Rosetta silent file (secondary structure, phi, psi, omega in degrees, C-alpha in Angstrom):
SEQUENCE: XXXXXXXXXXXXXXXXXXXXXXXXXXXXXXXXXXXXXXXXXXXXXXXXXXX
SCORE:     score description
SCORE:     0.000 S_00000001
   1 L     0.000  135.625  177.799  -19.348   58.527  -50.769 S_00000001
   2 L  -117.928  140.614 -179.165  -21.507   60.782  -52.892 S_00000001
   3 L  -132.215  136.993  175.172  -20.455   64.161  -54.177 S_00000001
   4 L  -125.364  129.792 -177.380  -22.517   66.808  -55.942 S_00000001
   5 L  -115.850  131.137  176.434  -20.810   69.741  -57.639 S_00000001
   6 L  -114.395  142.800  172.936  -22.563   72.972  -58.621 S_00000001
   7 L  -150.474  156.333  177.812  -21.134   75.663  -60.846 S_00000001
   8 L   -76.162  141.307  177.703  -22.459   78.652  -62.738 S_00000001
   9 L   -77.229  146.532  175.638  -22.955   78.156  -66.466 S_00000001
  10 L   -70.314  153.352 -177.723  -20.927   80.290  -68.817 S_00000001
  11 L   -64.789  -26.391 -176.599  -22.883   82.932  -70.715 S_00000001
  12 L   -91.773   10.933 -179.149  -22.050   81.337  -74.070 S_00000001
  13 L   -80.506  129.207  176.122  -23.452   77.886  -73.139 S_00000001
  14 L   -93.078  112.194 -175.027  -26.333   76.701  -75.316 S_00000001
  15 L   -66.526  -19.116 -178.089  -28.670   74.801  -72.984 S_00000001
  16 L  -100.218    3.941 -177.457  -30.260   72.881  -75.891 S_00000001
  17 L   -76.263  144.675  174.873  -27.001   71.716  -77.492 S_00000001
  18 L   -75.856  146.744  177.563  -26.165   68.011  -77.679 S_00000001
  19 L   -67.128  146.215  179.547  -22.964   66.948  -75.873 S_00000001
  20 L   -71.805  165.330  177.965  -19.930   66.503  -78.116 S_00000001
  21 H   -60.185  -36.178  179.229  -18.382   63.099  -78.778 S_00000001
  22 H   -63.889  -41.973  178.914  -15.492   64.145  -76.509 S_00000001
  23 H   -67.962  -39.997  178.338  -17.889   64.883  -73.635 S_00000001
  24 H   -61.814  -38.766  177.474  -19.746   61.598  -74.158 S_00000001
  25 H   -67.418  -38.092  177.826  -16.428   59.724  -73.928 S_00000001
  26 H   -63.588  -41.841  178.127  -15.553   61.644  -70.747 S_00000001
  27 H   -64.221  -40.269  179.041  -18.910   60.660  -69.204 S_00000001
  28 H   -64.502  -39.342  178.466  -18.321   57.021  -70.220 S_00000001
  29 H   -64.974  -39.625  177.562  -14.847   57.114  -68.624 S_00000001
  30 H   -64.763  -38.566  176.949  -16.340   58.491  -65.389 S_00000001
  31 H   -61.437  -45.879 -179.856  -18.931   55.684  -65.473 S_00000001
  32 H   -61.763  -42.754  178.990  -16.207   53.038  -65.888 S_00000001
  33 H   -60.505  -45.645 -179.848  -14.224   54.552  -63.002 S_00000001
  34 H   -63.172  -41.443  178.529  -17.297   54.553  -60.757 S_00000001
  35 H   -63.454  -39.450  178.317  -18.085   50.939  -61.662 S_00000001
  36 H   -64.027  -38.806  178.908  -14.510   49.902  -60.817 S_00000001
  37 H   -66.288  -34.872 -176.264  -14.796   51.570  -57.417 S_00000001
  38 H   -86.073  -13.816 -176.723  -18.084   49.790  -56.712 S_00000001
  39 L   -67.452  143.051  176.406  -16.939   46.367  -57.991 S_00000001
  40 L   -64.975  146.895 -179.054  -16.302   43.669  -55.381 S_00000001
  41 E  -117.210  150.818  173.016  -12.620   42.982  -54.736 S_00000001
  42 E   -81.569  110.153 -173.670  -10.686   39.838  -53.897 S_00000001
  43 L   -58.528  -34.220 -176.724   -9.323   40.800  -50.458 S_00000001
  44 L   -69.352  -47.174 -175.481   -6.240   38.628  -50.694 S_00000001
  45 L   -98.028  -16.587 -179.500   -4.869   39.903  -53.987 S_00000001
  46 L    74.645   18.893 -179.368   -6.622   43.281  -54.123 S_00000001
  47 E   -98.102  158.595  178.397   -7.789   42.605  -57.672 S_00000001
  48 E   -65.312  136.991  176.405  -11.194   43.319  -59.119 S_00000001
  49 L   -88.552  173.418  177.469  -13.607   40.458  -58.767 S_00000001
  50 L   -92.939  123.142 -178.068  -16.127   39.276  -61.332 S_00000001
  51 L   -90.858    0.000    0.000  -19.528   40.815  -60.708 S_00000001
């Protein structure tokens, strides 16, 4: 399943600003979550398999 979310930017957002360390960690956490969802599973035990 793919989802795309659109929202209006706040007026005080600087479009050229680098993301903060907190935002980079949030993006990394979302990446890990997505990878876990896509990882093959062992059907019998329901555990993540080794990719």
